[in-house]
Every structure is written in C-alpha cells, then in structure tokens.
C-alpha positions as CSV (number, residue, x, y, z in Angstrom):
1,X,67.0,106.8,-56.5
2,X,69.1,106.8,-53.3
3,X,68.5,109.2,-50.5
4,X,70.8,111.4,-48.5
5,X,70.5,111.3,-44.7
6,X,69.8,114.2,-42.4
7,X,71.0,112.1,-39.4
8,X,74.0,113.4,-37.6
9,X,76.1,110.1,-37.7
10,X,77.8,109.1,-40.9
11,X,76.3,106.2,-43.0
12,X,77.6,102.7,-42.5
13,X,80.3,101.6,-45.0
14,X,78.0,99.0,-46.6
15,X,75.3,101.6,-47.4
16,X,75.0,102.7,-51.0
17,X,76.2,106.2,-52.0
18,X,73.7,109.1,-51.4
19,X,72.7,112.1,-53.4
20,X,71.4,115.4,-52.2
21,X,72.6,117.9,-49.7
22,X,72.0,116.7,-46.2
23,X,71.2,119.2,-43.5
24,X,70.9,118.5,-39.7
25,X,67.4,117.9,-38.5
26,X,67.7,120.8,-36.1
27,X,68.5,123.4,-38.8
28,X,66.0,126.2,-39.0
29,X,63.3,125.5,-41.5
30,X,63.3,128.0,-44.4
31,X,60.0,129.3,-45.8
32,X,58.2,126.5,-47.6
33,X,58.5,128.2,-50.9
34,X,60.5,127.1,-53.9
35,X,63.1,129.5,-55.4
36,X,61.9,133.0,-56.2
37,X,61.8,132.1,-59.9
38,X,59.1,129.5,-59.2
39,X,55.5,130.0,-58.2
40,X,55.6,126.5,-56.6
41,X,55.8,125.7,-52.9
42,X,57.2,122.7,-51.1
43,X,55.0,120.1,-49.5
44,X,56.8,120.0,-46.1
45,X,56.4,117.6,-43.2
46,X,57.3,119.6,-40.1
47,X,58.0,117.9,-36.7
48,X,57.4,120.2,-33.7
49,X,58.5,119.6,-30.1
50,X,56.2,120.0,-27.1
51,X,57.0,123.7,-26.9
52,X,56.1,124.3,-30.5
53,X,59.6,124.6,-31.8
54,X,60.7,123.1,-35.1
55,X,62.7,119.9,-34.6
56,X,62.9,118.7,-38.2
57,X,61.4,119.2,-41.6
58,X,61.2,116.9,-44.7
59,X,60.3,118.3,-48.1
60,X,58.3,115.7,-50.1
61,X,60.5,114.3,-52.9
62,X,57.9,112.3,-54.9
63,X,55.1,114.4,-56.4
64,X,51.6,112.9,-57.2
65,X,51.2,113.4,-61.0
66,X,48.6,110.9,-62.1
67,X,45.4,110.5,-64.2
68,X,42.8,108.6,-62.2
69,X,40.8,106.4,-64.6
70,X,37.3,107.9,-65.0
71,X,38.4,110.7,-62.7
72,X,40.4,113.8,-62.4
73,X,44.0,114.5,-63.6
74,X,46.2,115.2,-60.5
75,X,49.3,117.3,-61.2
76,X,50.8,118.1,-57.8
77,X,53.9,119.4,-59.7
78,X,51.8,122.2,-61.1
79,X,51.9,124.0,-57.7
80,X,54.5,122.0,-55.7
81,X,58.3,121.7,-56.2
82,X,60.0,118.4,-55.2
83,X,62.3,118.5,-52.2
84,X,65.7,116.9,-52.2
85,X,66.1,113.2,-52.0
86,X,66.8,113.1,-48.3
87,X,66.1,110.5,-45.5
88,X,65.2,112.6,-42.4
89,X,65.5,110.7,-39.1
90,X,65.1,112.5,-35.8
91,X,65.2,111.4,-32.1
92,X,61.9,111.9,-30.2
93,X,60.5,110.9,-26.8
94,X,58.9,107.8,-28.5
95,X,62.0,106.7,-30.5
96,X,63.7,107.6,-33.8
97,X,61.2,108.9,-36.3
98,X,61.5,108.8,-40.0
99,X,59.6,111.5,-42.0
100,X,57.8,111.0,-45.3
101,X,54.7,112.4,-47.0
102,X,51.8,110.8,-48.8
103,X,52.9,109.6,-52.3
104,X,56.4,108.8,-50.9
105,X,54.6,105.6,-49.7
106,X,54.9,104.2,-53.2
107,X,58.8,104.4,-53.1
108,X,60.3,101.7,-50.9
109,X,63.9,103.0,-51.3
110,X,63.1,106.0,-49.1
111,X,61.7,103.8,-46.4
112,X,64.7,101.5,-46.6
113,X,67.0,104.6,-46.3
114,X,65.1,105.7,-43.2
115,X,65.4,102.2,-41.6
116,X,69.1,102.1,-42.3
117,X,69.4,105.5,-40.6
118,X,67.8,103.9,-37.5
119,X,64.2,104.9,-37.8
120,X,62.0,102.9,-35.5
121,X,58.7,104.6,-36.4
122,X,58.0,106.0,-39.9
123,X,55.4,108.7,-40.2
124,X,53.2,109.0,-43.3
125,X,50.8,112.0,-43.2
126,X,48.7,111.7,-46.4
127,X,45.8,112.9,-48.5
128,X,45.3,109.9,-50.8
129,X,42.4,110.1,-53.2
130,X,39.5,107.7,-52.5
131,X,40.2,105.5,-55.6
132,X,43.9,105.1,-55.0
133,X,43.4,104.9,-51.2
134,X,40.9,102.1,-51.5
135,X,43.1,100.1,-53.9
136,X,46.5,100.7,-52.2
137,X,46.6,102.5,-48.9
138,X,46.6,99.6,-46.4
139,X,48.6,97.3,-48.7
140,X,51.4,99.8,-49.1
141,X,51.6,100.7,-45.4
142,X,51.9,97.0,-44.5
143,X,54.5,96.5,-47.2
144,X,56.7,99.3,-46.0
145,X,56.4,98.1,-42.4
146,X,57.4,94.5,-43.4
147,X,60.2,95.6,-45.7
148,X,61.8,97.8,-43.1
149,X,60.8,96.0,-40.0
150,X,59.7,99.3,-38.5
151,X,56.4,100.6,-37.2
152,X,54.5,102.8,-39.7
153,X,52.1,105.5,-38.4
154,X,49.9,107.0,-41.1
155,X,47.2,109.6,-40.9
156,X,45.0,110.3,-43.9
157,X,42.9,113.4,-44.5
158,X,39.1,112.8,-44.7
159,X,36.4,114.9,-46.3
160,X,36.6,116.8,-49.5
161,X,39.8,118.5,-50.6
162,X,38.2,120.6,-53.3
163,X,35.5,120.5,-55.9
164,X,37.9,118.8,-58.4
165,X,39.5,116.3,-56.1
166,X,37.9,112.9,-55.3
C-alpha cells in the first residue's frame, strides 16, 4: 500500500503515487466515529498544541486482527473502522512529527512515507499485547528507525486492558 500525505507541500517527483484523500493537518478533527451506518469508531492519534488545540489527527489504517497462540482472538475491526492510508506529518516545537498508531508499526511503507514527507521524529502510541510485545516491540521500533533514519518515540500502555486481553 502507498500512503497519501497530509503535509502541505507537494510530493517529490520521484515519490510513488499516493492513494487516499489528503487533508491539511490543521483541519478540524471530525468526531471519531465511522459513518452513521457503522457502529465502529476510528482509533485516532490526536496531536494537541500547548493550549489544548488540535494540531493534527491520524486515523489508524492497520487494524489488529490476530489470533494469539494459546491466547485470545483479537479483532480490532469488530469495533474499529480503518482510517484512510495517509502519512500525517506536522511541524512542532521539537521538529517534524510523523503520526502512527500501534499495529501500524508492522507496516514499514507508512514509516517510509512519513520520512519522505520530512518526519524527523515518528510517534507510536501503542497497546501491544504482552506476547506480541515481548516478541516484536523493541525489534520493530529499531527496524523502523534504521529504515527511515528518523527518531522513533513509542509509548506502550501498561496494566490490564480488560478481562479478555493479555
């Protein structure tokens, strides 16, 4: 998959064609609900400024639908709608930030698109399961940083999500 850019400047000529409908990162964020015909919501990474205003939003494109061996079946798509394939990069006081969410970490093409759009620091808020986190979390974070030559900042939720989530 290729990713559309939400950055204001046009893509370089050598960049592959993009899909999706880009929107500027400063556009108002719509309610985090999927179309009225769907009971699903979007998993949305929202970036706020120091006054609490919305600067940018990225709706998670890759949903976590897996069966953990000897564990639960996780179907994020049961309650969550995928967002558009879009690389969201936004200026900040610490540099250009690239926005991702959790399972997106397993898809290097999104991180490559963010780097091509000028991201210097890619954010990865996550809620990995214990089994997949132990097996892949640090490895994938390092891989995405090396592949893109960017800094990667990741926060993972700790504690129990629910009775059925490991």
